[in-house]
Every structure is written in structure tokens, then in C-alpha cells.
C-alpha positions as CSV (number, residue, x, y, z in Angstrom):
1,X,-21.2,-9.3,-42.8
2,X,-17.6,-10.3,-42.9
3,X,-15.2,-13.7,-43.8
4,X,-13.3,-15.4,-41.5
5,X,-11.8,-18.9,-40.5
6,X,-11.9,-20.4,-37.0
7,X,-8.6,-20.2,-35.5
8,X,-9.6,-21.7,-32.1
9,X,-11.6,-21.4,-29.0
10,X,-11.7,-18.9,-26.0
11,X,-12.2,-20.4,-22.6
12,X,-13.4,-18.3,-19.6
13,X,-14.4,-19.6,-16.4
14,X,-15.5,-16.3,-15.1
15,X,-17.9,-14.4,-17.3
16,X,-21.4,-12.7,-16.8
17,X,-24.4,-14.7,-16.4
18,X,-25.8,-14.2,-20.1
19,X,-22.4,-15.5,-21.7
20,X,-22.7,-19.1,-19.6
21,X,-23.1,-21.8,-22.0
22,X,-22.1,-20.0,-25.3
23,X,-18.8,-20.8,-27.3
24,X,-16.6,-18.2,-27.9
25,X,-14.2,-18.7,-30.9
26,X,-11.4,-16.6,-32.2
27,X,-11.4,-15.8,-35.7
28,X,-9.3,-14.5,-38.3
29,X,-11.0,-12.5,-40.7
30,X,-10.0,-13.2,-44.3
31,X,-10.3,-11.4,-47.8
32,X,-12.8,-12.5,-50.4
33,X,-9.9,-15.0,-51.8
34,X,-9.9,-16.4,-48.2
35,X,-6.4,-15.1,-47.4
36,X,-5.8,-14.1,-43.8
37,X,-5.5,-10.4,-42.8
38,X,-4.4,-11.3,-39.5
39,X,-7.4,-9.0,-38.2
40,X,-8.7,-11.4,-35.0
41,X,-12.1,-10.8,-33.3
42,X,-13.7,-13.1,-30.8
43,X,-17.3,-14.1,-31.6
44,X,-19.9,-16.0,-29.6
45,X,-20.7,-19.0,-32.0
46,X,-24.3,-19.6,-32.7
47,X,-24.2,-22.5,-35.6
48,X,-21.4,-24.7,-34.2
49,X,-18.7,-23.8,-36.5
50,X,-15.4,-25.9,-35.5
51,X,-11.7,-25.1,-36.2
52,X,-10.5,-24.2,-39.7
53,X,-13.7,-23.7,-40.8
54,X,-15.0,-20.5,-42.8
55,X,-17.6,-18.5,-41.4
56,X,-19.7,-15.3,-41.9
57,X,-19.5,-13.0,-38.7
58,X,-21.8,-9.8,-38.0
59,X,-20.7,-7.3,-35.4
60,X,-22.4,-4.5,-34.0
61,X,-26.2,-4.8,-32.9
62,X,-26.6,-7.3,-35.9
63,X,-24.8,-9.5,-33.6
64,X,-27.8,-9.9,-31.4
65,X,-30.5,-10.1,-33.9
66,X,-31.2,-13.9,-34.0
67,X,-33.4,-15.6,-31.5
68,X,-30.5,-17.1,-29.7
69,X,-28.4,-14.2,-29.4
70,X,-31.0,-11.4,-27.9
71,X,-29.8,-10.3,-24.4
72,X,-26.2,-11.7,-24.8
73,X,-23.5,-9.1,-24.3
74,X,-21.5,-9.5,-27.7
75,X,-20.9,-7.3,-30.8
76,X,-19.9,-10.4,-32.8
77,X,-21.4,-13.2,-33.5
78,X,-20.6,-16.4,-36.0
79,X,-24.1,-16.9,-38.2
80,X,-22.8,-19.4,-40.9
81,X,-20.4,-21.9,-41.9
82,X,-19.6,-20.9,-45.3
83,X,-19.9,-24.1,-48.0
84,X,-18.3,-22.1,-51.0
85,X,-17.3,-19.0,-52.4
86,X,-17.4,-17.8,-55.8
87,X,-16.4,-14.4,-57.2
88,X,-16.3,-13.6,-61.2
89,X,-17.3,-17.1,-62.1
90,X,-14.2,-18.7,-60.0
91,X,-14.5,-20.6,-57.1
92,X,-12.2,-19.5,-54.4
93,X,-13.3,-21.7,-51.6
94,X,-15.2,-24.8,-51.2
95,X,-15.5,-26.6,-48.1
96,X,-16.2,-30.1,-49.6
97,X,-12.4,-30.0,-51.3
98,X,-10.6,-28.7,-48.3
């Protein structure tokens, strides 16, 4: 799993049938301190994430392990919206505080 910030959405009207109805998001992967890495990935959103939110992204075969992602041709999926990140007793990110 990797942490990332939702930077935007991807719109594609021409796509394979199994991607119809799936929301595609542009994710900027972040370090544990929530600083951006400028490494981007396009991920299928399976949890209803929004722009600016910190999310957990899985890639490879793990991206298709949930019920809703089976048979979807993706190698990256958003599987969680992060509420907080704590490292060594210090809160690095708290969604409630922005």
C-alpha cells in the first residue's frame, strides 16, 4: 500500500466496457510525512475519494482483490480514505484539521 493525495480526475469517454462506471483519479504519491513525491499514478476509485484527500493506493494484482474490482483492468486502486497518519508519536496528518 502507498499513501497518495488525490490531485484530480481523469475523464475518458472511450474505454473498455469493464471501466464504464469507474471513477479514475490522478494520485500524487506522498512520503510518510505527507510531502508530495511528484510520482503520479492513475487509480480506480473504489471508495468515493475526493480532490485533496489522502488515500491508500494498492497496485498490481492487489488492486483487483476487492469484490468491486474483480475483472476490472487496473493495476492501481484507491482502497481507503485516510483519517490520520501518526509516526513515532507525532500526528503528521489529520483529515479533520485539514
